[in-house]
KOLGUPA-931650 format. One record per atom (N, C-alpha, C): residue number from 0; atom name; x, y, z. Coordinates in steps of 0.02 Angstrom, whole numbers, plus 32768, in hexadecimal, padded with zeros to 4 digits. Layout:
N
> k/a/x/y/z
> NUM/CA/X/Y/Z
...
***
This chain:
235
> k/a/x/y/z
> 0/N/7D9B/824A/7E40
> 0/CA/7DBA/825C/7E6E
> 0/C/7DAA/828B/7E99
> 1/N/7DC7/826C/7EE0
> 1/CA/7DA7/8298/7F0F
> 1/C/7DDB/8271/7F47
> 2/N/7DDF/82A9/7F8B
> 2/CA/7DF4/8287/7FC2
> 2/C/7DC2/8265/7FF3
> 3/N/7DD8/8228/7FFF
> 3/CA/7D99/81F6/7FFF
> 3/C/7D99/8212/805D
> 4/N/7DC5/8233/807A
> 4/CA/7DB6/825A/80C9
> 4/C/7DE0/8287/80C5
> 5/N/7DC2/82BE/80E8
> 5/CA/7DE1/82F8/80E9
> 5/C/7E37/8303/80F0
> 6/N/7E57/8330/80B5
> 6/CA/7E98/8333/80C2
> 6/C/7EA3/835F/80F0
> 7/N/7EDB/833C/812B
> 7/CA/7EE4/8361/815F
> 7/C/7F1B/8383/814C
> 8/N/7F49/838E/812B
> 8/CA/7F86/83B2/8122
> 8/C/7FC7/8383/811F
> 9/N/7FFC/839F/8122
> 9/CA/8035/837D/811F
> 9/C/8053/8380/8160
> 10/N/803B/8352/818F
> 10/CA/8043/8349/81DE
> 10/C/805E/8310/81D0
> 11/N/8077/82F4/8228
> 11/CA/809B/82B8/822B
> 11/C/8063/826C/8211
> 12/N/8085/8249/8204
> 12/CA/8067/820D/81EE
> 12/C/806C/81E6/8210
> 13/N/8049/81B8/8252
> 13/CA/8072/8189/8276
> 13/C/8049/814E/8266
> 14/N/8053/810A/8292
> 14/CA/8040/80CC/8287
> 14/C/7FDD/80CE/827F
> 15/N/7FB6/80FA/829B
> 15/CA/7F82/80FD/8287
> 15/C/7F55/814E/827C
> 16/N/7F7D/816B/8248
> 16/CA/7F6F/81BD/824E
> 16/C/7F71/81BA/8202
> 17/N/7F2F/81CF/81F5
> 17/CA/7F27/81CF/81A8
> 17/C/7F0E/821F/819C
> 18/N/7F51/823A/8165
> 18/CA/7F48/8279/816D
> 18/C/7F20/827F/811A
> 19/N/7F36/824A/80F2
> 19/CA/7F20/825C/80AE
> 19/C/7EF9/820B/807B
> 20/N/7ECE/8225/806C
> 20/CA/7EB7/81CE/803F
> 20/C/7E93/81F3/8002
> 21/N/7EAB/81E1/7FC7
> 21/CA/7E91/8211/7F9A
> 21/C/7E84/81D9/7F43
> 22/N/7E6B/81E3/7F2D
> 22/CA/7E4F/81A3/7F07
> 22/C/7E45/81BF/7EB4
> 23/N/7E5C/81A3/7E7C
> 23/CA/7E55/81B8/7E40
> 23/C/7E3C/8181/7E14
> 24/N/7E06/815F/7DFD
> 24/CA/7DF7/8129/7E01
> 24/C/7E12/80DF/7E11
> 25/N/7E3D/80C0/7E0E
> 25/CA/7E62/8086/7E3A
> 25/C/7E88/8081/7E52
> 26/N/7EA6/80D2/7E3F
> 26/CA/7EE2/80DC/7E66
> 26/C/7EE4/8107/7EB5
> 27/N/7F01/80F2/7EE4
> 27/CA/7EF3/811D/7F1E
> 27/C/7F2E/8129/7F2D
> 28/N/7F35/8165/7F4E
> 28/CA/7F70/817E/7F7D
> 28/C/7F5F/819A/7FCB
> 29/N/7F8B/817E/7FF2
> 29/CA/7F87/818F/8022
> 29/C/7FBD/81B1/804F
> 30/N/7FCF/81CC/8094
> 30/CA/8007/81D3/80AE
> 30/C/8018/8196/80D2
> 31/N/7FDF/816D/8102
> 31/CA/7FE7/8136/8122
> 31/C/7FD2/8108/80F8
> 32/N/8003/80B4/80FA
> 32/CA/7FE0/8080/80EA
> 32/C/7F96/8063/8104
> 33/N/7F82/8081/8146
> 33/CA/7F5A/8052/8161
> 33/C/7F1C/804B/813E
> 34/N/7F09/807D/8107
> 34/CA/7ED3/8084/80ED
> 34/C/7ECC/8054/80B0
> 35/N/7F00/803A/80A0
> 35/CA/7F08/8014/806B
> 35/C/7EE2/7FDF/805E
> 36/N/7EDA/7FAF/808C
> 36/CA/7E9A/7F78/809D
> 36/C/7E5E/7F92/8081
> 37/N/7E3E/7FD5/80A1
> 37/CA/7DEF/7FD0/8084
> 37/C/7E08/8006/803D
> 38/N/7E1E/8010/801A
> 38/CA/7E37/8028/7FE8
> 38/C/7E1C/7FE1/7FA3
> 39/N/7E56/7FB5/7FC8
> 39/CA/7E46/7F61/7F9C
> 39/C/7E02/7F50/7FA0
> 40/N/7DD4/7F56/7FBE
> 40/CA/7D96/7F41/7FCA
> 40/C/7D75/7F66/7F9A
> 41/N/7D7A/7FA0/7F91
> 41/CA/7D55/7FCB/7F64
> 41/C/7D4B/7FBE/7F21
> 42/N/7D93/7F98/7F14
> 42/CA/7D82/7F7E/7EC3
> 42/C/7D8E/7F34/7EBA
> 43/N/7D97/7F17/7EDE
> 43/CA/7D9A/7ED5/7F03
> 43/C/7D6C/7EB3/7F13
> 44/N/7D47/7E7D/7F1D
> 44/CA/7D12/7E4D/7F4B
> 44/C/7D4F/7E30/7F78
> 45/N/7D7E/7E44/7FA5
> 45/CA/7DA1/7E2C/7FBC
> 45/C/7D8B/7DE4/7FDA
> 46/N/7D4A/7DDF/8004
> 46/CA/7D27/7DA6/801A
> 46/C/7D0E/7D62/7FD8
> 47/N/7D18/7D82/7FAA
> 47/CA/7CF9/7D45/7F87
> 47/C/7D2A/7D3F/7F27
> 48/N/7D53/7D7C/7F11
> 48/CA/7D73/7D6C/7EED
> 48/C/7DCA/7D66/7EED
> 49/N/7DCF/7D22/7ECA
> 49/CA/7E10/7D1B/7EC5
> 49/C/7E47/7D53/7EB5
> 50/N/7E74/7D5D/7EC5
> 50/CA/7EAA/7D9A/7EAA
> 50/C/7EEF/7D90/7EBF
> 51/N/7F23/7DB3/7EA8
> 51/CA/7F63/7DBC/7EB9
> 51/C/7F79/7E00/7ED2
> 52/N/7FA7/7E05/7EFA
> 52/CA/7FCD/7E4F/7F1E
> 52/C/800D/7E40/7F0E
> 53/N/8022/7E84/7EF7
> 53/CA/8071/7E85/7EFB
> 53/C/807F/7EC6/7F41
> 54/N/8097/7EBE/7F56
> 54/CA/80BC/7EE0/7F93
> 54/C/8109/7F04/7F82
> 55/N/80F6/7F3F/7F7D
> 55/CA/8140/7F64/7F6B
> 55/C/8157/7F94/7F88
> 56/N/8174/7F82/7FD6
> 56/CA/8183/7FAC/800D
> 56/C/81B7/7FA2/803B
> 57/N/81C7/7FC2/8052
> 57/CA/820D/7FC7/8085
> 57/C/81FE/7F7F/80BE
> 58/N/81B3/7F8C/80C2
> 58/CA/81AD/7F53/810E
> 58/C/8173/7F23/80DD
> 59/N/8173/7EDF/811E
> 59/CA/8147/7EC3/80FF
> 59/C/80F8/7ECC/8116
> 60/N/80FE/7F08/8139
> 60/CA/80BC/7F1D/816B
> 60/C/808A/7EE4/8185
> 61/N/80B5/7EAC/8195
> 61/CA/8089/7E69/8190
> 61/C/808E/7E5C/81FF
> 62/N/808E/7E87/821C
> 62/CA/8091/7E83/825E
> 62/C/805F/7E47/8267
> 63/N/806B/7E13/82A4
> 63/CA/8036/7DE4/82B2
> 63/C/7FF0/7E05/82AE
> 64/N/7FCB/7DEE/82A1
> 64/CA/7F84/7DFD/82B8
> 64/C/7F60/7DBE/82BE
> 65/N/7F38/7DC6/8308
> 65/CA/7F25/7D9A/8331
> 65/C/7ED2/7DA9/8344
> 66/N/7EC5/7DDB/836E
> 66/CA/7E91/7DE7/838B
> 66/C/7E73/7E20/8365
> 67/N/7EAF/7E3B/833E
> 67/CA/7E9E/7E71/831C
> 67/C/7E56/7E53/82D3
> 68/N/7E58/7E31/82CB
> 68/CA/7E14/7E08/82A4
> 68/C/7DE3/7DF5/82B3
> 69/N/7DDB/7DF1/82FF
> 69/CA/7D9F/7DCE/832C
> 69/C/7D68/7E1E/8331
> 70/N/7D2E/7E00/8312
> 70/CA/7CF9/7E31/8302
> 70/C/7D07/7E65/82D0
> 71/N/7D2A/7E65/829E
> 71/CA/7D48/7E9F/827D
> 71/C/7D16/7EA1/8242
> 72/N/7D06/7EEF/822F
> 72/CA/7CC8/7EFB/820E
> 72/C/7CD4/7EEE/81CD
> 73/N/7CA2/7EE3/81A6
> 73/CA/7C97/7EC3/815C
> 73/C/7CAE/7F0C/8133
> 74/N/7CE7/7F07/810D
> 74/CA/7CFD/7F39/80E3
> 74/C/7CC7/7F49/80A0
> 75/N/7CA1/7F19/80AD
> 75/CA/7C6B/7F27/8061
> 75/C/7C46/7F5C/8075
> 76/N/7C2C/7F6B/80BB
> 76/CA/7BFC/7F9F/80D1
> 76/C/7C1F/7FD5/80E0
> 77/N/7C6E/7FD9/8102
> 77/CA/7C73/7FFB/8127
> 77/C/7C94/8043/811B
> 78/N/7C96/8079/8133
> 78/CA/7CA1/80C8/8107
> 78/C/7CEC/80BF/810C
> 79/N/7D21/80E0/80F5
> 79/CA/7D51/80E8/8101
> 79/C/7D6B/8111/8144
> 80/N/7D43/8138/814F
> 80/CA/7D3F/8163/8194
> 80/C/7D25/8133/81C7
> 81/N/7D06/80F5/81C5
> 81/CA/7CFC/80E4/81F7
> 81/C/7D31/808D/81F8
> 82/N/7D44/8099/81BE
> 82/CA/7D80/8053/81C4
> 82/C/7DBA/8080/81DE
> 83/N/7DCF/80B2/81D0
> 83/CA/7E0C/80D7/81FF
> 83/C/7E08/80DE/8242
> 84/N/7DBA/80EF/825F
> 84/CA/7DAC/80F4/82A2
> 84/C/7D8B/80A4/82BB
> 85/N/7DA1/8076/82B1
> 85/CA/7D92/8034/82C4
> 85/C/7DB5/8026/82F7
> 86/N/7DB5/800E/832C
> 86/CA/7DCE/7FEC/836A
> 86/C/7DC6/7FAD/8388
> 87/N/7DE2/7F98/83AE
> 87/CA/7DCF/7F5F/83C0
> 87/C/7DEF/7F52/8411
> 88/N/7DD2/7F1E/8435
> 88/CA/7DDB/7F37/8477
> 88/C/7E1F/7EEE/8490
> 89/N/7E62/7F19/84B9
> 89/CA/7E72/7EEF/84DB
> 89/C/7E86/7F0A/8526
> 90/N/7EA7/7EF1/855B
> 90/CA/7E8E/7EE8/859E
> 90/C/7E99/7F32/85B8
> 91/N/7EC9/7F4F/8591
> 91/CA/7EE7/7F92/8596
> 91/C/7EB4/7FC3/858C
> 92/N/7E75/7FB5/8555
> 92/CA/7E52/7FE1/8539
> 92/C/7E5A/7FDE/84E9
> 93/N/7E29/8013/84C7
> 93/CA/7E18/7FFB/8481
> 93/C/7E50/8020/8464
> 94/N/7E72/7FFC/8434
> 94/CA/7EA9/8021/83FA
> 94/C/7E6F/8016/83B3
> 95/N/7E9B/803D/8379
> 95/CA/7E97/802B/8349
> 95/C/7EA0/7FEA/833E
> 96/N/7E7E/7FE0/82F2
> 96/CA/7E85/7F99/82E5
> 96/C/7EB9/7F90/82A8
> 97/N/7EB5/7FC7/8276
> 97/CA/7ECF/7FB7/8243
> 97/C/7F10/7FEE/8247
> 98/N/7F68/7FCD/824A
> 98/CA/7F8E/8000/8254
> 98/C/7FA5/7FF6/8201
> 99/N/7FF4/8029/81F2
> 99/CA/8018/8031/81CA
> 99/C/804C/7FDB/81BB
> 100/N/8045/7FBB/81F1
> 100/CA/8078/7F8A/8208
> 100/C/8052/7F43/81FD
> 101/N/800E/7F37/8207
> 101/CA/7FDC/7EFE/8207
> 101/C/7FAC/7F08/81E8
> 102/N/7F9A/7F34/81A4
> 102/CA/7F5B/7F27/818E
> 102/C/7F6C/7EDF/8151
> 103/N/7FB3/7EDB/813D
> 103/CA/7FC2/7EA6/810F
> 103/C/7FB8/7E5E/8144
> 104/N/7FBA/7E51/8176
> 104/CA/7FB6/7E19/81A4
> 104/C/7F70/7E09/81AA
> 105/N/7F4A/7E43/81BA
> 105/CA/7F09/7E43/81BC
> 105/C/7EE7/7E22/8171
> 106/N/7EFC/7E37/813F
> 106/CA/7EEA/7E2D/80F6
> 106/C/7EF5/7DED/8103
> 107/N/7F2C/7DC8/8109
> 107/CA/7F44/7D76/80F7
> 107/C/7F1D/7D59/8138
> 108/N/7F10/7D59/8158
> 108/CA/7ED8/7D41/8195
> 108/C/7E9A/7D3E/818B
> 109/N/7E7D/7D7B/8167
> 109/CA/7E34/7D84/8154
> 109/C/7E22/7D65/8104
> 110/N/7E57/7D76/80D3
> 110/CA/7E36/7D76/808E
> 110/C/7E70/7D3E/8060
> 111/N/7EA6/7D21/8087
> 111/CA/7ECE/7CEF/8084
> 111/C/7EB0/7CBE/8050
> 112/N/7E63/7C9D/8054
> 112/CA/7E4D/7C75/8024
> 112/C/7E4F/7C75/7FD8
> 113/N/7E3A/7CD5/7FD5
> 113/CA/7E3B/7CF1/7F8C
> 113/C/7E83/7D0D/7F71
> 114/N/7EBB/7D00/7F9C
> 114/CA/7EEE/7D12/7F71
> 114/C/7F18/7CE5/7F5A
> 115/N/7F0E/7CE5/7F15
> 115/CA/7F54/7CAD/7EDF
> 115/C/7F7E/7CBD/7EF5
> 116/N/7FA2/7CE8/7EDE
> 116/CA/7FE6/7D0F/7EEB
> 116/C/800A/7D4D/7F21
> 117/N/8038/7D3B/7F42
> 117/CA/8068/7D7F/7F5A
> 117/C/808F/7D7E/7F48
> 118/N/80BB/7DB6/7F43
> 118/CA/80EA/7DCC/7F1A
> 118/C/8100/7E0B/7F4B
> 119/N/814B/7DFC/7F5A
> 119/CA/8146/7E25/7F90
> 119/C/8197/7E4E/7F5C
> 120/N/8195/7E95/7F79
> 120/CA/81DF/7EB0/7F5F
> 120/C/81DC/7EE4/7F9C
> 121/N/8215/7EC9/7FCA
> 121/CA/8227/7EFD/8005
> 121/C/8276/7EF6/801B
> 122/N/8275/7F16/8056
> 122/CA/82C4/7F19/8069
> 122/C/82B6/7EDF/809C
> 123/N/8294/7ECB/80B6
> 123/CA/8291/7E7D/80E3
> 123/C/8283/7E9E/8123
> 124/N/8269/7EDE/812D
> 124/CA/8260/7EE9/816E
> 124/C/8228/7ED7/8193
> 125/N/8212/7ED0/81D1
> 125/CA/81E3/7EB1/81ED
> 125/C/81C9/7E62/81EF
> 126/N/8190/7E53/81F9
> 126/CA/817C/7E11/8205
> 126/C/816C/7E05/81C9
> 127/N/8197/7DC7/81B2
> 127/CA/8177/7DB4/8161
> 127/C/814A/7D82/814E
> 128/N/8113/7D99/812D
> 128/CA/80DE/7D78/8131
> 128/C/80D1/7D23/812C
> 129/N/809C/7CFC/8137
> 129/CA/809D/7CD3/812F
> 129/C/8063/7CB3/80FB
> 130/N/8080/7CA3/80C5
> 130/CA/804A/7C97/8092
> 130/C/8076/7C63/804D
> 131/N/804D/7C33/8038
> 131/CA/8074/7C1E/7FE9
> 131/C/8037/7C12/7FBC
> 132/N/8047/7C1B/7F82
> 132/CA/808D/7C34/7F5D
> 132/C/809F/7C76/7F76
> 133/N/80D3/7C83/7F91
> 133/CA/80FD/7CCF/7FA4
> 133/C/812F/7CD4/7F80
> 134/N/813F/7D01/7F4C
> 134/CA/8179/7D10/7F30
> 134/C/8199/7D52/7F39
> 135/N/81E7/7D40/7F53
> 135/CA/81EE/7D8E/7F69
> 135/C/823D/7D9B/7F40
> 136/N/8234/7DE3/7F21
> 136/CA/8267/7DED/7EEA
> 136/C/828C/7E25/7EFB
> 137/N/82B9/7E2E/7ED5
> 137/CA/82F1/7E5B/7EE5
> 137/C/82DC/7E95/7ECC
> 138/N/82F7/7EEE/7EC9
> 138/CA/82FD/7F13/7EB4
> 138/C/82FE/7F18/7E6E
> 139/N/8342/7EF8/7E57
> 139/CA/835E/7F0D/7E1C
> 139/C/8338/7EDF/7DE0
> 140/N/82FD/7EBC/7E04
> 140/CA/82BC/7E83/7DCA
> 140/C/8281/7EC4/7DC7
> 141/N/8282/7EE8/7DE6
> 141/CA/823A/7EFC/7DEA
> 141/C/8236/7F2D/7DA0
> 142/N/8262/7F69/7D8F
> 142/CA/822D/7F84/7D48
> 142/C/8239/7F47/7D1C
> 143/N/8268/7F20/7D02
> 143/CA/8265/7F04/7CC5
> 143/C/821F/7EC4/7CCF
> 144/N/8208/7EB9/7CFB
> 144/CA/81D4/7E88/7D10
> 144/C/818B/7E88/7D1C
> 145/N/818C/7ECA/7D3D
> 145/CA/8152/7EDA/7D64
> 145/C/8106/7ECB/7D37
> 146/N/8115/7ED6/7CEB
> 146/CA/80DA/7ED6/7CC8
> 146/C/80C8/7E83/7CC9
> 147/N/8104/7E51/7CCC
> 147/CA/810A/7E11/7CB4
> 147/C/80EE/7DFA/7CF1
> 148/N/8100/7E11/7D2F
> 148/CA/80EC/7DFB/7D70
> 148/C/80AB/7E02/7D71
> 149/N/8077/7E2D/7D58
> 149/CA/803D/7E50/7D61
> 149/C/800E/7E29/7D2D
> 150/N/803B/7DF0/7D0E
> 150/CA/7FF9/7DE6/7CDD
> 150/C/7FC2/7D9F/7CF7
> 151/N/7F92/7D9A/7CEB
> 151/CA/7F55/7D63/7CFD
> 151/C/7F43/7D84/7D45
> 152/N/7F27/7DC1/7D43
> 152/CA/7EFD/7DF3/7D7E
> 152/C/7EBA/7DBF/7D88
> 153/N/7EA3/7DE5/7DB4
> 153/CA/7EB1/7E3D/7DCE
> 153/C/7ECF/7E36/7E0E
> 154/N/7F0B/7E6C/7E0A
> 154/CA/7F4A/7E75/7E3E
> 154/C/7F2F/7EB1/7E5F
> 155/N/7F42/7EA8/7EA9
> 155/CA/7F4C/7EEE/7ECB
> 155/C/7F8E/7EF2/7EC9
> 156/N/7FA4/7F3D/7EC8
> 156/CA/7FDE/7F46/7ECA
> 156/C/7FF0/7F81/7EF8
> 157/N/801A/7F73/7F27
> 157/CA/8010/7F9A/7F51
> 157/C/8063/7FC1/7F65
> 158/N/8069/7FEF/7F5F
> 158/CA/80A3/801F/7F6B
> 158/C/80C1/8041/7F9A
> 159/N/80E8/8043/7FB4
> 159/CA/80F5/8078/7FF2
> 159/C/813A/80A4/7FCF
> 160/N/8134/80E4/7FD2
> 160/CA/8181/810E/7FB2
> 160/C/81AB/80FD/7FE0
> 161/N/81B7/80D8/8016
> 161/CA/81F1/80D1/804C
> 161/C/8221/80A2/8028
> 162/N/8200/806B/7FF3
> 162/CA/822B/8053/7FC6
> 162/C/825E/805A/7FB8
> 163/N/8264/809F/7F93
> 163/CA/8281/80BA/7F70
> 163/C/82B6/80EC/7F8A
> 164/N/82C5/80E0/7FC9
> 164/CA/82E1/8121/7FF3
> 164/C/8310/80D8/802E
> 165/N/834C/8111/803D
> 165/CA/8367/80EE/806E
> 165/C/8393/8114/809E
> 166/N/83BB/80FB/80C8
> 166/CA/83D6/812D/810C
> 166/C/8402/8148/80F1
> 167/N/8426/8181/80F9
> 167/CA/846A/81A4/80EB
> 167/C/848B/819A/8118
> 168/N/84D1/81C2/8115
> 168/CA/84F5/81B4/816B
> 168/C/84E2/81E6/818D
> 169/N/84B3/8213/8177
> 169/CA/84B5/8252/81A7
> 169/C/8470/824F/81E1
> 170/N/845C/8214/81C8
> 170/CA/840E/821C/81F5
> 170/C/83D0/8223/81BF
> 171/N/83CC/8238/817D
> 171/CA/83AA/8239/815D
> 171/C/8399/81FE/812A
> 172/N/8386/8212/80ED
> 172/CA/8358/81F3/80D2
> 172/C/8369/81FA/8078
> 173/N/8384/81D1/804E
> 173/CA/8384/81E7/8001
> 173/C/8368/81B8/7FEB
> 174/N/835D/81CB/7FA3
> 174/CA/8337/819F/7F70
> 174/C/8375/8171/7F4F
> 175/N/836B/813A/7F59
> 175/CA/8386/80F6/7F52
> 175/C/8384/80E0/7EFC
> 176/N/834A/80E2/7EEA
> 176/CA/8351/80E3/7E9D
> 176/C/8332/8110/7E81
> 177/N/8348/810B/7E3D
> 177/CA/835D/8158/7E14
> 177/C/831F/815F/7E01
> 178/N/830B/8194/7DEF
> 178/CA/82C9/81AA/7DBF
> 178/C/82B3/817B/7D88
> 179/N/82EF/8164/7D5B
> 179/CA/82E9/813B/7D22
> 179/C/82C5/8108/7D47
> 180/N/82EB/80E4/7D73
> 180/CA/82CA/809F/7D91
> 180/C/827C/80AC/7D9D
> 181/N/8269/80DA/7DBC
> 181/CA/8238/80D9/7DD1
> 181/C/8205/80E4/7D84
> 182/N/8220/810F/7D74
> 182/CA/81EB/811C/7D07
> 182/C/81E5/80D5/7D11
> 183/N/821D/80B4/7CFC
> 183/CA/820F/806A/7CEF
> 183/C/81DC/8032/7CFF
> 184/N/81E9/803C/7D47
> 184/CA/81BE/8018/7D6D
> 184/C/8178/803A/7D7A
> 185/N/8153/805C/7D68
> 185/CA/8101/807A/7D6E
> 185/C/8103/8092/7D0D
> 186/N/8128/807C/7CE9
> 186/CA/811D/8075/7C9D
> 186/C/8103/802B/7CA5
> 187/N/8124/7FFD/7CCA
> 187/CA/8117/7FC4/7CC0
> 187/C/80CF/7FAF/7CEA
> 188/N/80B8/7FEA/7D26
> 188/CA/8098/7FCE/7D2D
> 188/C/8050/7FF8/7D18
> 189/N/8060/802A/7CF8
> 189/CA/802A/8048/7CC2
> 189/C/8026/8019/7C84
> 190/N/8051/7FFB/7C7B
> 190/CA/8030/7FCF/7C52
> 190/C/7FF7/7F95/7C59
> 191/N/801C/7F70/7C9C
> 191/CA/7FD5/7F39/7CB2
> 191/C/7F99/7F60/7CBC
> 192/N/7F9E/7F98/7CD9
> 192/CA/7F5B/7FB2/7CE9
> 192/C/7F40/7FC3/7C99
> 193/N/7F5D/7FD2/7C65
> 193/CA/7F30/7FE4/7C35
> 193/C/7F1F/7FA5/7C08
> 194/N/7F2C/7F65/7C23
> 194/CA/7F25/7F28/7C16
> 194/C/7EF2/7EFC/7C2F
> 195/N/7EE1/7F2C/7C60
> 195/CA/7EA4/7F06/7C8C
> 195/C/7EC1/7ED7/7CC4
> 196/N/7EFF/7ED3/7CD3
> 196/CA/7F14/7EA4/7D11
> 196/C/7F19/7EC3/7D45
> 197/N/7F17/7F02/7D59
> 197/CA/7F19/7F17/7D8B
> 197/C/7ECF/7F3A/7DB5
> 198/N/7EC9/7F15/7DF6
> 198/CA/7E70/7F34/7E0D
> 198/C/7E84/7F6F/7E24
> 199/N/7EC3/7F72/7E5D
> 199/CA/7EAF/7FBD/7E73
> 199/C/7EFA/7FB7/7E92
> 200/N/7F0E/7FFD/7E98
> 200/CA/7F5D/8017/7EAC
> 200/C/7F59/803B/7ED6
> 201/N/7F75/8036/7F17
> 201/CA/7F75/8059/7F4C
> 201/C/7FC8/8070/7F53
> 202/N/7FD7/80B6/7F55
> 202/CA/8000/80C8/7F56
> 202/C/801F/80FC/7FA4
> 203/N/8048/80F5/7FC4
> 203/CA/8049/8107/800D
> 203/C/808B/8135/8012
> 204/N/809B/8162/8024
> 204/CA/80C3/8197/802E
> 204/C/80FD/8190/807C
> 205/N/80E5/8185/80A0
> 205/CA/80FA/8176/80DD
> 205/C/812F/81BA/80D2
> 206/N/811F/81E6/80F7
> 206/CA/8143/8226/80E7
> 206/C/815B/823E/813D
> 207/N/8152/81FE/8169
> 207/CA/8178/822F/81A4
> 207/C/819C/81FA/81C9
> 208/N/81C3/81B3/8195
> 208/CA/81F4/8190/81A8
> 208/C/81FB/816D/8175
> 209/N/824A/8165/816E
> 209/CA/8257/8127/8132
> 209/C/8263/816E/80E4
> 210/N/825A/8197/80E4
> 210/CA/8258/81C7/809C
> 210/C/8260/8210/80BC
> 211/N/8269/8223/8092
> 211/CA/8296/8276/8094
> 211/C/8253/82A4/80C4
> 212/N/8211/829C/80B1
> 212/CA/81D1/82B8/80D5
> 212/C/81A5/82D0/809D
> 213/N/8170/8303/80B3
> 213/CA/815A/8309/8076
> 213/C/8159/8318/803D
> 214/N/8187/8344/8028
> 214/CA/8195/8377/8005
> 214/C/81A7/8349/7FCC
> 215/N/81F9/831A/7FDA
> 215/CA/8209/82E7/7F9B
> 215/C/81D2/82B6/7F96
> 216/N/8197/8296/7FCE
> 216/CA/8174/8266/7FB3
> 216/C/8147/827D/7F90
> 217/N/8122/82CC/7FA0
> 217/CA/80EA/82DA/7F58
> 217/C/811F/82E0/7F3B
> 218/N/8149/82E9/7F22
> 218/CA/8177/82F8/7EDD
> 218/C/815F/82B2/7EC4
> 219/N/817D/8281/7EE5
> 219/CA/818B/824D/7ED6
> 219/C/814A/8223/7EA2
> 220/N/810C/8224/7ED5
> 220/CA/80D8/821A/7ED0
> 220/C/80BE/8240/7E8D
> 221/N/80BF/8279/7E7B
> 221/CA/80A4/8292/7E50
> 221/C/80C1/8286/7E0C
> 222/N/8116/827B/7E07
> 222/CA/811F/8257/7DD1
> 222/C/810E/8211/7DC7
> 223/N/80F7/81F4/7E00
> 223/CA/80D7/81AE/7DF8
> 223/C/809E/81BE/7DD4
> 224/N/8070/81EB/7DF3
> 224/CA/801F/81F5/7DCE
> 224/C/802A/81F0/7D8B
> 225/N/8063/823C/7D74
> 225/CA/8064/8240/7D36
> 225/C/806E/81FA/7CF4
> 226/N/8096/81CE/7D19
> 226/CA/809D/8192/7CF0
> 226/C/8060/816C/7CFB
> 227/N/802B/814C/7D1C
> 227/CA/8005/812A/7D19
> 227/C/7FC9/815B/7D06
> 228/N/7FC6/81AB/7CF6
> 228/CA/7F9D/81BC/7CDE
> 228/C/7F60/81CC/7D09
> 229/N/7F69/81DF/7D3E
> 229/CA/7F3F/81F4/7D80
> 229/C/7F4C/823D/7D90
> 230/N/7F07/824F/7D9C
> 230/CA/7F1A/828C/7DB1
> 230/C/7F2E/828F/7E12
> 231/N/7F6D/82CB/7E1B
> 231/CA/7F75/82BE/7E60
> 231/C/7F5C/82EF/7E88
> 232/N/7F3E/82EA/7ED1
> 232/CA/7F2C/830F/7EF2
> 232/C/7F56/835E/7EEA
> 233/N/7F2D/838A/7F0B
> 233/CA/7F5D/83C4/7F20
> 233/C/7F6C/83C8/7F4E
> 234/N/7FB1/83AA/7F77
> 234/CA/7FB7/83BF/7FC5
> 234/C/7FF9/83DC/7FC6
***
């Protein structure tokens, strides 16, 4: 159990800002999803090990990646800090390689030969990934099916808390799935973990957009970590 990078506090979390990256066993917590790809490599050899991925997120996180994969560092050897600091060259200058909206498309470009199944539960926001076989499931299917879907691992389970929220009439964000829905979903995930089907779980808070903010996201993540039997950081 540890902070993989120094915790920076409850600050704004944008496309390339990482304030939090915490690990307890094979469960990782972050404020920004851009670190997810690095975490997956810590529990699976993405370069050689066949696996499947479940993506539960408001967004597809699959902004088209092209030049992003040129001279990409080897994730087997790079530290989390160097992964987050990695850049590549454009005519306008050097920019961060990994963002919250492109890490999944980079993964699909580089590691697709090892991906057996991709299952998506999203609000269909953003660029749809290109992969086959790919399954898109509806929110009402998740609680009763999650442990069934996660059979025949190993699985990566990638979750963004923004999946559970929606906009209200006043410009804010409210939880659209009940705590009971969330409890059932993560109880199913816990069952799949205990049965050895899940290699790694990455959970993202997204506190600076599409959710009510840090306080509510931390409350919900603590509830989830308790169900999963993991220790939550003091943040």
